[in-house]
C-alpha positions in Angstrom: 239.4 286.5 29.8 241.2 283.5 30.0 243.6 284.3 32.6 240.5 285.0 35.0 238.8 281.7 34.2 242.2 279.5 35.5 243.0 281.8 38.6 239.0 282.0 39.6 237.8 278.5 39.1 238.9 275.7 41.4 239.9 272.7 40.0 236.8 270.8 40.3 235.0 273.4 38.8 237.3 273.5 36.1 236.6 269.4 35.8 232.8 269.7 35.9 233.1 272.4 33.1 235.3 270.3 31.0 232.3 267.5 31.7 234.9 265.3 33.5 234.4 263.1 36.6 236.9 261.9 38.6 236.3 258.0 39.3 236.7 256.2 42.3 240.3 255.3 43.0 241.2 251.0 41.3 244.2 249.5 42.4 246.6 249.5 42.5 247.7 246.3 41.3 251.1 246.0 42.5 253.7 246.5 45.6 252.9 250.5 44.9 251.0 253.4 45.7 248.9 255.0 43.2 250.4 258.4 44.0 253.3 259.9 46.6 253.7 262.9 48.1 257.7 264.2 48.4 258.2 267.4 49.9 256.1 270.1 47.3 255.9 267.3 44.6 253.3 264.4 43.9 254.8 261.2 42.4 251.9 259.9 40.3 252.4 256.0 39.2 251.7 254.9 35.7 247.9 255.2 35.0 246.1 253.1 32.4 243.3 253.9 30.5 240.6 252.2 32.1 237.1 253.5 32.5 234.1 251.4 34.4 237.0 248.5 34.7 237.4 248.3 30.9 240.0 249.6 28.9 239.4 252.2 26.5 242.0 251.1 24.2 244.5 247.9 23.4 247.2 246.5 21.4 249.8 248.0 19.4 249.3 251.2 17.1 248.1 251.5 14.7 247.5 247.9 14.0 244.6 247.1 16.8 244.4 250.4 18.1 243.9 254.0 16.0 245.9 257.4 16.8 242.8 258.7 17.7 241.6 255.6 20.1 244.9 256.1 21.5 244.4 260.0 22.0 241.0 259.3 24.1 242.8 256.6 25.9 245.6 259.2 27.2 243.4 261.9 28.2 241.9 259.1 30.3 245.1 258.2 32.0 245.1 262.1 33.4 241.8 262.0 34.5 243.0 258.2 36.2 246.1 260.5 37.9 244.0 263.2 39.4 241.9 260.5 41.0 244.8 259.0 42.9 245.6 262.3 43.6 242.2 262.8 45.5 242.6 259.4 47.2 245.1 260.5 48.4 243.0 262.5 51.0 240.9 265.7 51.5 241.7 268.7 49.9 244.9 267.1 48.1 243.5 267.8 44.8 242.9 271.5 45.4 246.4 271.8 46.4 248.0 270.7 43.0 249.6 274.0 41.6 251.2 272.7 38.3 252.3 270.0 36.5 256.4 269.5 36.3 256.4 266.3 34.1 254.6 263.6 32.5 255.9 260.5 31.1 254.1 258.5 28.1 254.3 254.9 27.2 252.5 254.1 24.0 252.4 250.4 22.4 253.5 250.3 19.3 254.1 248.9 16.2 257.5 248.2 14.5 258.3 251.4 12.9 255.3 253.4 14.6 256.9 257.1 15.5 253.5 259.1 16.2 254.0 258.7 19.7 254.1 262.6 20.2 251.0 263.0 19.0 249.3 260.2 21.1 250.1 261.7 24.2 249.8 265.2 22.9 246.2 264.7 24.0 247.3 263.8 27.4 249.5 267.3 27.6 246.5 269.2 25.7 244.1 268.1 28.3 246.6 269.0 31.1 246.5 272.4 29.9 242.6 273.3 29.4 242.8 271.9 33.3 245.6 274.2 34.9 245.8 276.7 31.7 249.7 278.1 31.8 250.4 275.7 35.1 250.1 273.0 33.0 252.5 273.2 30.7 255.3 270.5 31.7 258.1 268.8 30.2 257.9 265.3 28.7 258.7 262.2 27.2 257.1 259.9 24.7 258.0 256.4 24.3 256.9 253.8 22.1 257.0 250.0 24.1 256.3 246.7 22.6 254.2 245.6 26.0 252.2 247.8 28.6 250.3 245.9 31.4 246.8 244.3 30.6 247.8 244.9 26.7 246.5 248.9 27.3 247.7 251.0 24.4 248.8 253.9 26.5 250.2 254.4 30.2 251.1 257.6 31.6 252.7 258.7 34.7 252.9 262.1 36.2 255.1 265.1 38.3 252.9 267.3 40.0 253.6 270.5 41.7 252.0 271.1 45.0 251.4 274.5 46.6 252.1 275.9 49.9 249.8 274.6 52.9 
């Protein structure tokens, strides 16, 4: 039945079934665009875990932000990335056929090595949304600073269907 679910339900229905509402796009906050189509790919700029104008996770992990809080933030980054695609125009969200790669950046205390566990939350959400087409290549990197001192930032590379 899982195969039926993923092939007979459009992305908006899947998001709704997961209780996810895409927010209005906020930003960009610099000299870039939030998402750019290049051929059959969409490059989504780094997304931070903003929800309702506030960061869901701030500061380094684990001293100021728990791994669990950071995992929630990673999921929000994916939601914000999909909102960036939606803002590209009508029908763009529905053209996503899969996820090629994500890059995850985790604000880390010295010695913290659980970046993959944090970014797993983003990967898991993409699989929940897209099924097998949501499986992707990935990098999880620990960093010493991120914009607005958020705990997580994620970029996406999405595949588009023809048409």
